[in-house]
mmCIF file of the N, C-alpha and C atoms, coordinates in Angstrom:
data_MODEL
# 
_entry.id   MODEL 
# 
loop_
_atom_site.group_PDB 
_atom_site.id 
_atom_site.type_symbol 
_atom_site.label_atom_id 
_atom_site.label_alt_id 
_atom_site.label_comp_id 
_atom_site.label_asym_id 
_atom_site.label_entity_id 
_atom_site.label_seq_id 
_atom_site.pdbx_PDB_ins_code 
_atom_site.Cartn_x 
_atom_site.Cartn_y 
_atom_site.Cartn_z 
_atom_site.occupancy 
_atom_site.B_iso_or_equiv 
_atom_site.pdbx_formal_charge 
_atom_site.auth_seq_id 
_atom_site.auth_comp_id 
_atom_site.auth_asym_id 
_atom_site.auth_atom_id 
_atom_site.pdbx_PDB_model_num 
ATOM 1   N N  . MET A 1 1  ? 112.209 74.133  147.314 1.00 0.00 ? 1  MET A N  1 
ATOM 2   C CA . MET A 1 1  ? 111.378 75.284  147.570 1.00 0.00 ? 1  MET A CA 1 
ATOM 3   C C  . MET A 1 1  ? 112.111 76.538  147.095 1.00 0.00 ? 1  MET A C  1 
ATOM 4   N N  . SER A 1 2  ? 111.393 77.450  146.485 1.00 0.00 ? 2  SER A N  1 
ATOM 5   C CA . SER A 1 2  ? 112.023 78.675  145.997 1.00 0.00 ? 2  SER A CA 1 
ATOM 6   C C  . SER A 1 2  ? 112.179 79.687  147.135 1.00 0.00 ? 2  SER A C  1 
ATOM 7   N N  . GLU A 1 3  ? 113.225 80.499  147.001 1.00 0.00 ? 3  GLU A N  1 
ATOM 8   C CA . GLU A 1 3  ? 113.480 81.533  148.007 1.00 0.00 ? 3  GLU A CA 1 
ATOM 9   C C  . GLU A 1 3  ? 112.607 82.739  147.752 1.00 0.00 ? 3  GLU A C  1 
ATOM 10  N N  . ARG A 1 4  ? 112.197 83.393  148.808 1.00 0.00 ? 4  ARG A N  1 
ATOM 11  C CA . ARG A 1 4  ? 111.452 84.648  148.678 1.00 0.00 ? 4  ARG A CA 1 
ATOM 12  C C  . ARG A 1 4  ? 112.425 85.784  148.478 1.00 0.00 ? 4  ARG A C  1 
ATOM 13  N N  . ILE A 1 5  ? 112.088 86.688  147.586 1.00 0.00 ? 5  ILE A N  1 
ATOM 14  C CA . ILE A 1 5  ? 112.913 87.875  147.399 1.00 0.00 ? 5  ILE A CA 1 
ATOM 15  C C  . ILE A 1 5  ? 112.051 89.104  147.642 1.00 0.00 ? 5  ILE A C  1 
ATOM 16  N N  . ASN A 1 6  ? 112.693 90.176  148.051 1.00 0.00 ? 6  ASN A N  1 
ATOM 17  C CA . ASN A 1 6  ? 111.930 91.407  148.245 1.00 0.00 ? 6  ASN A CA 1 
ATOM 18  C C  . ASN A 1 6  ? 112.271 92.392  147.139 1.00 0.00 ? 6  ASN A C  1 
ATOM 19  N N  . ARG A 1 7  ? 111.531 93.479  147.099 1.00 0.00 ? 7  ARG A N  1 
ATOM 20  C CA . ARG A 1 7  ? 111.674 94.453  146.014 1.00 0.00 ? 7  ARG A CA 1 
ATOM 21  C C  . ARG A 1 7  ? 113.077 95.044  145.943 1.00 0.00 ? 7  ARG A C  1 
ATOM 22  N N  . ALA A 1 8  ? 113.729 95.203  147.078 1.00 0.00 ? 8  ALA A N  1 
ATOM 23  C CA . ALA A 1 8  ? 115.072 95.787  147.108 1.00 0.00 ? 8  ALA A CA 1 
ATOM 24  C C  . ALA A 1 8  ? 116.097 94.904  146.402 1.00 0.00 ? 8  ALA A C  1 
ATOM 25  N N  . GLN A 1 9  ? 115.820 93.621  146.262 1.00 0.00 ? 9  GLN A N  1 
ATOM 26  C CA . GLN A 1 9  ? 116.747 92.695  145.614 1.00 0.00 ? 9  GLN A CA 1 
ATOM 27  C C  . GLN A 1 9  ? 116.588 92.662  144.094 1.00 0.00 ? 9  GLN A C  1 
ATOM 28  N N  . ILE A 1 10 ? 115.541 93.265  143.577 1.00 0.00 ? 10 ILE A N  1 
ATOM 29  C CA . ILE A 1 10 ? 115.298 93.254  142.135 1.00 0.00 ? 10 ILE A CA 1 
ATOM 30  C C  . ILE A 1 10 ? 116.013 94.442  141.506 1.00 0.00 ? 10 ILE A C  1 
ATOM 31  N N  . PRO A 1 11 ? 116.888 94.213  140.519 1.00 0.00 ? 11 PRO A N  1 
ATOM 32  C CA . PRO A 1 11 ? 117.585 95.333  139.886 1.00 0.00 ? 11 PRO A CA 1 
ATOM 33  C C  . PRO A 1 11 ? 116.615 96.257  139.148 1.00 0.00 ? 11 PRO A C  1 
ATOM 34  N N  . MET A 1 12 ? 116.952 97.541  139.094 1.00 0.00 ? 12 MET A N  1 
ATOM 35  C CA . MET A 1 12 ? 116.093 98.535  138.448 1.00 0.00 ? 12 MET A CA 1 
ATOM 36  C C  . MET A 1 12 ? 115.807 98.169  136.990 1.00 0.00 ? 12 MET A C  1 
ATOM 37  N N  . SER A 1 13 ? 116.752 97.524  136.316 1.00 0.00 ? 13 SER A N  1 
ATOM 38  C CA . SER A 1 13 ? 116.559 97.159  134.908 1.00 0.00 ? 13 SER A CA 1 
ATOM 39  C C  . SER A 1 13 ? 115.471 96.105  134.715 1.00 0.00 ? 13 SER A C  1 
ATOM 40  N N  . GLU A 1 14 ? 115.087 95.400  135.766 1.00 0.00 ? 14 GLU A N  1 
ATOM 41  C CA . GLU A 1 14 ? 114.051 94.372  135.679 1.00 0.00 ? 14 GLU A CA 1 
ATOM 42  C C  . GLU A 1 14 ? 112.661 94.908  135.998 1.00 0.00 ? 14 GLU A C  1 
ATOM 43  N N  . MET A 1 15 ? 112.584 96.139  136.469 1.00 0.00 ? 15 MET A N  1 
ATOM 44  C CA . MET A 1 15 ? 111.287 96.693  136.857 1.00 0.00 ? 15 MET A CA 1 
ATOM 45  C C  . MET A 1 15 ? 110.642 97.408  135.683 1.00 0.00 ? 15 MET A C  1 
ATOM 46  N N  . THR A 1 16 ? 109.328 97.505  135.738 1.00 0.00 ? 16 THR A N  1 
ATOM 47  C CA . THR A 1 16 ? 108.585 98.208  134.698 1.00 0.00 ? 16 THR A CA 1 
ATOM 48  C C  . THR A 1 16 ? 107.737 99.296  135.328 1.00 0.00 ? 16 THR A C  1 
ATOM 49  N N  . ILE A 1 17 ? 107.239 100.179 134.494 1.00 0.00 ? 17 ILE A N  1 
ATOM 50  C CA . ILE A 1 17 ? 106.389 101.262 134.986 1.00 0.00 ? 17 ILE A CA 1 
ATOM 51  C C  . ILE A 1 17 ? 105.061 100.686 135.452 1.00 0.00 ? 17 ILE A C  1 
ATOM 52  N N  . THR A 1 18 ? 104.568 101.203 136.541 1.00 0.00 ? 18 THR A N  1 
ATOM 53  C CA . THR A 1 18 ? 103.262 100.777 137.028 1.00 0.00 ? 18 THR A CA 1 
ATOM 54  C C  . THR A 1 18 ? 102.284 101.920 136.879 1.00 0.00 ? 18 THR A C  1 
ATOM 55  N N  . PRO A 1 19 ? 101.029 101.714 136.651 1.00 0.00 ? 19 PRO A N  1 
ATOM 56  C CA . PRO A 1 19 ? 100.470 100.384 136.528 1.00 0.00 ? 19 PRO A CA 1 
ATOM 57  C C  . PRO A 1 19 ? 100.760 99.799  135.153 1.00 0.00 ? 19 PRO A C  1 
ATOM 58  N N  . GLY A 1 20 ? 101.214 98.582  135.118 1.00 0.00 ? 20 GLY A N  1 
ATOM 59  C CA . GLY A 1 20 ? 101.474 97.921  133.849 1.00 0.00 ? 20 GLY A CA 1 
ATOM 60  C C  . GLY A 1 20 ? 100.157 97.595  133.177 1.00 0.00 ? 20 GLY A C  1 
ATOM 61  N N  . SER A 1 21 ? 100.041 97.920  131.920 1.00 0.00 ? 21 SER A N  1 
ATOM 62  C CA . SER A 1 21 ? 98.771  97.684  131.233 1.00 0.00 ? 21 SER A CA 1 
ATOM 63  C C  . SER A 1 21 ? 98.769  96.372  130.460 1.00 0.00 ? 21 SER A C  1 
ATOM 64  N N  . ALA A 1 22 ? 99.884  95.657  130.487 1.00 0.00 ? 22 ALA A N  1 
ATOM 65  C CA . ALA A 1 22 ? 99.939  94.372  129.798 1.00 0.00 ? 22 ALA A CA 1 
ATOM 66  C C  . ALA A 1 22 ? 99.339  93.287  130.695 1.00 0.00 ? 22 ALA A C  1 
ATOM 67  N N  . CYS A 1 23 ? 98.604  92.380  130.098 1.00 0.00 ? 23 CYS A N  1 
ATOM 68  C CA . CYS A 1 23 ? 98.026  91.267  130.856 1.00 0.00 ? 23 CYS A CA 1 
ATOM 69  C C  . CYS A 1 23 ? 99.123  90.281  131.235 1.00 0.00 ? 23 CYS A C  1 
ATOM 70  N N  . GLN A 1 24 ? 98.915  89.556  132.322 1.00 0.00 ? 24 GLN A N  1 
ATOM 71  C CA . GLN A 1 24 ? 99.879  88.534  132.707 1.00 0.00 ? 24 GLN A CA 1 
ATOM 72  C C  . GLN A 1 24 ? 99.972  87.500  131.597 1.00 0.00 ? 24 GLN A C  1 
ATOM 73  N N  . GLY A 1 25 ? 101.181 87.137  131.237 1.00 0.00 ? 25 GLY A N  1 
ATOM 74  C CA . GLY A 1 25 ? 101.385 86.139  130.207 1.00 0.00 ? 25 GLY A CA 1 
ATOM 75  C C  . GLY A 1 25 ? 101.233 86.660  128.791 1.00 0.00 ? 25 GLY A C  1 
ATOM 76  N N  . CYS A 1 26 ? 101.153 87.976  128.610 1.00 0.00 ? 26 CYS A N  1 
ATOM 77  C CA . CYS A 1 26 ? 100.997 88.560  127.276 1.00 0.00 ? 26 CYS A CA 1 
ATOM 78  C C  . CYS A 1 26 ? 102.253 88.278  126.449 1.00 0.00 ? 26 CYS A C  1 
ATOM 79  N N  . GLY A 1 27 ? 102.095 87.596  125.345 1.00 0.00 ? 27 GLY A N  1 
ATOM 80  C CA . GLY A 1 27 ? 103.230 87.253  124.493 1.00 0.00 ? 27 GLY A CA 1 
ATOM 81  C C  . GLY A 1 27 ? 103.909 88.468  123.884 1.00 0.00 ? 27 GLY A C  1 
ATOM 82  N N  . ALA A 1 28 ? 103.121 89.460  123.468 1.00 0.00 ? 28 ALA A N  1 
ATOM 83  C CA . ALA A 1 28 ? 103.691 90.671  122.867 1.00 0.00 ? 28 ALA A CA 1 
ATOM 84  C C  . ALA A 1 28 ? 104.501 91.459  123.886 1.00 0.00 ? 28 ALA A C  1 
ATOM 85  N N  . ALA A 1 29 ? 103.988 91.575  125.091 1.00 0.00 ? 29 ALA A N  1 
ATOM 86  C CA . ALA A 1 29 ? 104.702 92.307  126.142 1.00 0.00 ? 29 ALA A CA 1 
ATOM 87  C C  . ALA A 1 29 ? 105.997 91.590  126.510 1.00 0.00 ? 29 ALA A C  1 
ATOM 88  N N  . LEU A 1 30 ? 105.946 90.278  126.620 1.00 0.00 ? 30 LEU A N  1 
ATOM 89  C CA . LEU A 1 30 ? 107.144 89.506  126.950 1.00 0.00 ? 30 LEU A CA 1 
ATOM 90  C C  . LEU A 1 30 ? 108.183 89.610  125.840 1.00 0.00 ? 30 LEU A C  1 
ATOM 91  N N  . ALA A 1 31 ? 107.744 89.501  124.593 1.00 0.00 ? 31 ALA A N  1 
ATOM 92  C CA . ALA A 1 31 ? 108.674 89.609  123.464 1.00 0.00 ? 31 ALA A CA 1 
ATOM 93  C C  . ALA A 1 31 ? 109.328 90.986  123.418 1.00 0.00 ? 31 ALA A C  1 
ATOM 94  N N  . ALA A 1 32 ? 108.545 92.042  123.634 1.00 0.00 ? 32 ALA A N  1 
ATOM 95  C CA . ALA A 1 32 ? 109.095 93.400  123.628 1.00 0.00 ? 32 ALA A CA 1 
ATOM 96  C C  . ALA A 1 32 ? 110.097 93.580  124.754 1.00 0.00 ? 32 ALA A C  1 
ATOM 97  N N  . ARG A 1 33 ? 109.758 93.109  125.926 1.00 0.00 ? 33 ARG A N  1 
ATOM 98  C CA . ARG A 1 33 ? 110.655 93.249  127.081 1.00 0.00 ? 33 ARG A CA 1 
ATOM 99  C C  . ARG A 1 33 ? 111.974 92.529  126.836 1.00 0.00 ? 33 ARG A C  1 
ATOM 100 N N  . LEU A 1 34 ? 111.912 91.304  126.358 1.00 0.00 ? 34 LEU A N  1 
ATOM 101 C CA . LEU A 1 34 ? 113.135 90.537  126.113 1.00 0.00 ? 34 LEU A CA 1 
ATOM 102 C C  . LEU A 1 34 ? 113.949 91.121  124.963 1.00 0.00 ? 34 LEU A C  1 
ATOM 103 N N  . ALA A 1 35 ? 113.280 91.607  123.928 1.00 0.00 ? 35 ALA A N  1 
ATOM 104 C CA . ALA A 1 35 ? 113.998 92.204  122.795 1.00 0.00 ? 35 ALA A CA 1 
ATOM 105 C C  . ALA A 1 35 ? 114.768 93.442  123.233 1.00 0.00 ? 35 ALA A C  1 
ATOM 106 N N  . PHE A 1 36 ? 114.121 94.316  123.991 1.00 0.00 ? 36 PHE A N  1 
ATOM 107 C CA . PHE A 1 36 ? 114.808 95.527  124.429 1.00 0.00 ? 36 PHE A CA 1 
ATOM 108 C C  . PHE A 1 36 ? 115.877 95.232  125.468 1.00 0.00 ? 36 PHE A C  1 
ATOM 109 N N  . LYS A 1 37 ? 115.692 94.197  126.238 1.00 0.00 ? 37 LYS A N  1 
ATOM 110 C CA . LYS A 1 37 ? 116.733 93.793  127.192 1.00 0.00 ? 37 LYS A CA 1 
ATOM 111 C C  . LYS A 1 37 ? 117.956 93.290  126.424 1.00 0.00 ? 37 LYS A C  1 
ATOM 112 N N  . ALA A 1 38 ? 117.735 92.538  125.358 1.00 0.00 ? 38 ALA A N  1 
ATOM 113 C CA . ALA A 1 38 ? 118.844 92.013  124.556 1.00 0.00 ? 38 ALA A CA 1 
ATOM 114 C C  . ALA A 1 38 ? 119.543 93.119  123.766 1.00 0.00 ? 38 ALA A C  1 
ATOM 115 N N  . LEU A 1 39 ? 118.792 94.109  123.306 1.00 0.00 ? 39 LEU A N  1 
ATOM 116 C CA . LEU A 1 39 ? 119.374 95.197  122.518 1.00 0.00 ? 39 LEU A CA 1 
ATOM 117 C C  . LEU A 1 39 ? 120.208 96.153  123.359 1.00 0.00 ? 39 LEU A C  1 
ATOM 118 N N  . GLY A 1 40 ? 119.913 96.237  124.633 1.00 0.00 ? 40 GLY A N  1 
ATOM 119 C CA . GLY A 1 40 ? 120.715 97.078  125.522 1.00 0.00 ? 40 GLY A CA 1 
ATOM 120 C C  . GLY A 1 40 ? 120.121 98.457  125.746 1.00 0.00 ? 40 GLY A C  1 
ATOM 121 N N  . PRO A 1 41 ? 120.808 99.260  126.559 1.00 0.00 ? 41 PRO A N  1 
ATOM 122 C CA . PRO A 1 41 ? 120.264 100.551 126.967 1.00 0.00 ? 41 PRO A CA 1 
ATOM 123 C C  . PRO A 1 41 ? 120.383 101.659 125.923 1.00 0.00 ? 41 PRO A C  1 
ATOM 124 N N  . ASN A 1 42 ? 121.198 101.490 124.899 1.00 0.00 ? 42 ASN A N  1 
ATOM 125 C CA . ASN A 1 42 ? 121.417 102.549 123.910 1.00 0.00 ? 42 ASN A CA 1 
ATOM 126 C C  . ASN A 1 42 ? 120.509 102.404 122.695 1.00 0.00 ? 42 ASN A C  1 
ATOM 127 N N  . VAL A 1 43 ? 119.243 102.133 122.940 1.00 0.00 ? 43 VAL A N  1 
ATOM 128 C CA . VAL A 1 43 ? 118.258 101.947 121.876 1.00 0.00 ? 43 VAL A CA 1 
ATOM 129 C C  . VAL A 1 43 ? 117.158 102.982 122.065 1.00 0.00 ? 43 VAL A C  1 
ATOM 130 N N  . ILE A 1 44 ? 116.751 103.601 120.981 1.00 0.00 ? 44 ILE A N  1 
ATOM 131 C CA . ILE A 1 44 ? 115.630 104.534 121.035 1.00 0.00 ? 44 ILE A CA 1 
ATOM 132 C C  . ILE A 1 44 ? 114.407 103.808 120.507 1.00 0.00 ? 44 ILE A C  1 
ATOM 133 N N  . ARG A 1 45 ? 113.359 103.789 121.295 1.00 0.00 ? 45 ARG A N  1 
ATOM 134 C CA . ARG A 1 45 ? 112.130 103.109 120.925 1.00 0.00 ? 45 ARG A CA 1 
ATOM 135 C C  . ARG A 1 45 ? 111.095 104.147 120.518 1.00 0.00 ? 45 ARG A C  1 
ATOM 136 N N  . HIS A 1 46 ? 110.441 103.908 119.399 1.00 0.00 ? 46 HIS A N  1 
ATOM 137 C CA . HIS A 1 46 ? 109.371 104.791 118.945 1.00 0.00 ? 46 HIS A CA 1 
ATOM 138 C C  . HIS A 1 46 ? 108.195 103.921 118.540 1.00 0.00 ? 46 HIS A C  1 
ATOM 139 N N  . GLY A 1 47 ? 107.039 104.239 119.027 1.00 0.00 ? 47 GLY A N  1 
ATOM 140 C CA . GLY A 1 47 ? 105.868 103.455 118.671 1.00 0.00 ? 47 GLY A CA 1 
ATOM 141 C C  . GLY A 1 47 ? 104.606 104.083 119.219 1.00 0.00 ? 47 GLY A C  1 
ATOM 142 N N  . ILE A 1 48 ? 103.483 103.467 118.895 1.00 0.00 ? 48 ILE A N  1 
ATOM 143 C CA . ILE A 1 48 ? 102.200 103.965 119.370 1.00 0.00 ? 48 ILE A CA 1 
ATOM 144 C C  . ILE A 1 48 ? 101.936 103.426 120.772 1.00 0.00 ? 48 ILE A C  1 
ATOM 145 N N  . PRO A 1 49 ? 101.148 104.134 121.571 1.00 0.00 ? 49 PRO A N  1 
ATOM 146 C CA . PRO A 1 49 ? 100.784 103.607 122.884 1.00 0.00 ? 49 PRO A CA 1 
ATOM 147 C C  . PRO A 1 49 ? 99.953  102.338 122.723 1.00 0.00 ? 49 PRO A C  1 
ATOM 148 N N  . CYS A 1 50 ? 100.345 101.301 123.401 1.00 0.00 ? 50 CYS A N  1 
ATOM 149 C CA . CYS A 1 50 ? 99.625  100.036 123.341 1.00 0.00 ? 50 CYS A CA 1 
ATOM 150 C C  . CYS A 1 50 ? 99.906  99.263  124.624 1.00 0.00 ? 50 CYS A C  1 
ATOM 151 N N  . CYS A 1 51 ? 99.286  98.120  124.779 1.00 0.00 ? 51 CYS A N  1 
ATOM 152 C CA . CYS A 1 51 ? 99.451  97.398  126.036 1.00 0.00 ? 51 CYS A CA 1 
ATOM 153 C C  . CYS A 1 51 ? 100.896 96.982  126.305 1.00 0.00 ? 51 CYS A C  1 
ATOM 154 N N  . PRO A 1 52 ? 101.696 96.505  125.332 1.00 0.00 ? 52 PRO A N  1 
ATOM 155 C CA . PRO A 1 52 ? 103.085 96.164  125.652 1.00 0.00 ? 52 PRO A CA 1 
ATOM 156 C C  . PRO A 1 52 ? 103.964 97.387  125.907 1.00 0.00 ? 52 PRO A C  1 
ATOM 157 N N  . ASP A 1 53 ? 103.417 98.574  125.671 1.00 0.00 ? 53 ASP A N  1 
ATOM 158 C CA . ASP A 1 53 ? 104.178 99.807  125.854 1.00 0.00 ? 53 ASP A CA 1 
ATOM 159 C C  . ASP A 1 53 ? 104.719 99.937  127.273 1.00 0.00 ? 53 ASP A C  1 
ATOM 160 N N  . SER A 1 54 ? 103.969 99.455  128.256 1.00 0.00 ? 54 SER A N  1 
ATOM 161 C CA . SER A 1 54 ? 104.380 99.632  129.649 1.00 0.00 ? 54 SER A CA 1 
ATOM 162 C C  . SER A 1 54 ? 105.618 98.825  130.016 1.00 0.00 ? 54 SER A C  1 
ATOM 163 N N  . VAL A 1 55 ? 105.901 97.763  129.307 1.00 0.00 ? 55 VAL A N  1 
ATOM 164 C CA . VAL A 1 55 ? 107.059 96.949  129.677 1.00 0.00 ? 55 VAL A CA 1 
ATOM 165 C C  . VAL A 1 55 ? 108.329 97.363  128.954 1.00 0.00 ? 55 VAL A C  1 
ATOM 166 N N  . THR A 1 56 ? 108.232 98.276  128.016 1.00 0.00 ? 56 THR A N  1 
ATOM 167 C CA . THR A 1 56 ? 109.430 98.706  127.297 1.00 0.00 ? 56 THR A CA 1 
ATOM 168 C C  . THR A 1 56 ? 109.972 100.018 127.828 1.00 0.00 ? 56 THR A C  1 
ATOM 169 N N  . LYS A 1 57 ? 109.453 100.468 128.949 1.00 0.00 ? 57 LYS A N  1 
ATOM 170 C CA . LYS A 1 57 ? 109.946 101.678 129.600 1.00 0.00 ? 57 LYS A CA 1 
ATOM 171 C C  . LYS A 1 57 ? 110.535 101.281 130.945 1.00 0.00 ? 57 LYS A C  1 
ATOM 172 N N  . THR A 1 58 ? 111.360 102.135 131.474 1.00 0.00 ? 58 THR A N  1 
ATOM 173 C CA . THR A 1 58 ? 111.888 101.873 132.811 1.00 0.00 ? 58 THR A CA 1 
ATOM 174 C C  . THR A 1 58 ? 111.440 102.971 133.751 1.00 0.00 ? 58 THR A C  1 
ATOM 175 N N  . PRO A 1 59 ? 111.340 102.669 135.026 1.00 0.00 ? 59 PRO A N  1 
ATOM 176 C CA . PRO A 1 59 ? 110.903 103.689 135.976 1.00 0.00 ? 59 PRO A CA 1 
ATOM 177 C C  . PRO A 1 59 ? 111.922 104.800 136.127 1.00 0.00 ? 59 PRO A C  1 
ATOM 178 N N  . ARG A 1 60 ? 111.468 105.949 136.496 1.00 0.00 ? 60 ARG A N  1 
ATOM 179 C CA . ARG A 1 60 ? 112.358 107.100 136.719 1.00 0.00 ? 60 ARG A CA 1 
ATOM 180 C C  . ARG A 1 60 ? 112.556 107.326 138.179 1.00 0.00 ? 60 ARG A C  1 
# 
């Protein structure tokens, strides 16, 4: 059985801006999120507003 976790246990780097406009299971959103996670925090992202846009930002 999996353990329940609460919001306080999730690191800030794993959270996204809400409301997220990407659909659950969106391949483009997942690819963007993983790519920017792999590239690290010193990356400047420039692009048009789109549904995966919400997962490539971090909350303030």
